[in-house]
N, C-alpha and C positions, 0 to 999 in steps of 0.2 A: 719111848715116851707115850703116855696115854693121849688119845685124841679127845679134844673138847667135844662134849655132847651137843652143844648148841652150834650148829654149823649154818653157814649162809646157804639157804636153798636156792634153787634155780627159779622159783616162782617170784613174780614181781609184787611189789607193794600194792599196785593197782589190782592185780588178780586176787590177792588176799582180801583186800577191802571189799571187793565185789561179793565175796562169800560171807561177809559179816552180816548179822541180822540187820534188817532195815532200821529198827529202832536204835541200834548202836552205831550205824554207819556214819551218821552226821557228827556224832561225838568223836569218832575216830578221825574223820577228815579234819575236824577242828584241832585235834591233838597233833596231827601231822603238820598243820600250819604253825601251831604254837611251838612245837619242838624244833621244827625247821628254822623258825626265827631265832629261838634261843641258842641253837648250836651253829647256825649258818651252814648246816649240812643237809644233804638230801637223805630221805628215808631209805633204809635198806632192810631187808628181811634178815632176821637172826633166828634161825630155827623155824619151825613151822608156824609160829604164831606171835612172834615178837617183832615189832618194828623199831629199829634202832637208828640213832642219829649220832654222827661223829664217831671218833675212836680215840682211845687212850690205851696205854699199857697198864693192864691190871695185874697186880702181884697178889697171889693168895697167901694164906697163912703159912704154907710150907715153903714159900719162896719161889714157886713156879710162876711164870708170867705168860700172859697172852694178851692179844688185842681184844678190846671189848668196847661196847658203845658207851657214850657219855650220858645219854638219856634215851629212854625208850618207853614203849607201852605195849600192852597186849589186852585185847578185849576178851577177858576170861568170861566164863559162864556167869559167875556171880557178880563180878566187879570189873571195872576198867582198872587194870594194874599199871601204874606208872612207875618206872624204874629210874630213880634219881641216884646216880652213883656216888654223889657226895655223902649220901646217908641223910635220911629225913630228920633225924634228931638234932642236926646242926642248926635247924631253923625253927625253933619253938614259937617265936613271935609270929612268923608267917603261918604256921600250922594253926595257931590259936585264932587267926582271922579267916582261915580258908573256908570253913563251912563243914558240912557233914562228910567225914572221911574216917578211915582207920589207917594204921601204918604197920610196917615191918621195918627191918633194918634199913634197907634201901628202897622199899616199896611204899607207894602211896595208893590206897585202895579207895575208889569212889564208885558209886552206883552209876551216876550220870553227871555230865558236866553242869547241868542245871543245879546240882546240889552244892556247888562250890562257887566262890567268888572268882570270876575269870581274871580279874586284875591281880588278885593275890596269887592265883595259880601261875600266872605269867611271872610275877616277882620270884616265886619259889623256883620255877624252872631256870630263870636267869641266874639266880643265886647259886643253885646247884651246879650248873654248867660252869660258871665262873670259878667256883671253889675247886671243881675237879680239874679244870685246866691249870689253875695256879699250883695245885699240889700233886698232880699225877705226872707220870712219865709220858711223853708223847708216844703215839703208836709207832710200831716199827715201819720202816719204809717199804718192807717187803710185802705187806698186805695191802690189797686194793682199798 
């Protein structure tokens, strides 16, 4: 069976955030707090640049499954990329009120947190986490 490319590295979230550009670091810390509150989970590194929260069992289109994070983010060069595993298209009313952003299937792209309404972002995170927990299989007991 092929190995998942995104592996949990040995580097800590604190070490990763210390290497983020100064102008992005405060937004990243705010996202750690918001996603931690939404998931009631501690942040963990997923791959070299994604901070994930919580876990669920993800099944891809071919039927293979693996544990994955419920919500996460990465401070990419161009945008802050927020990963909402429920899929962003489920929440058009919230997206309409959010502020300046763009989207992918499960990705929300924002330049900086000041560009969006913090209360609406919190609602969106809460709604995505709730939907994922209601509809997804729990993570396997074997993974930490």
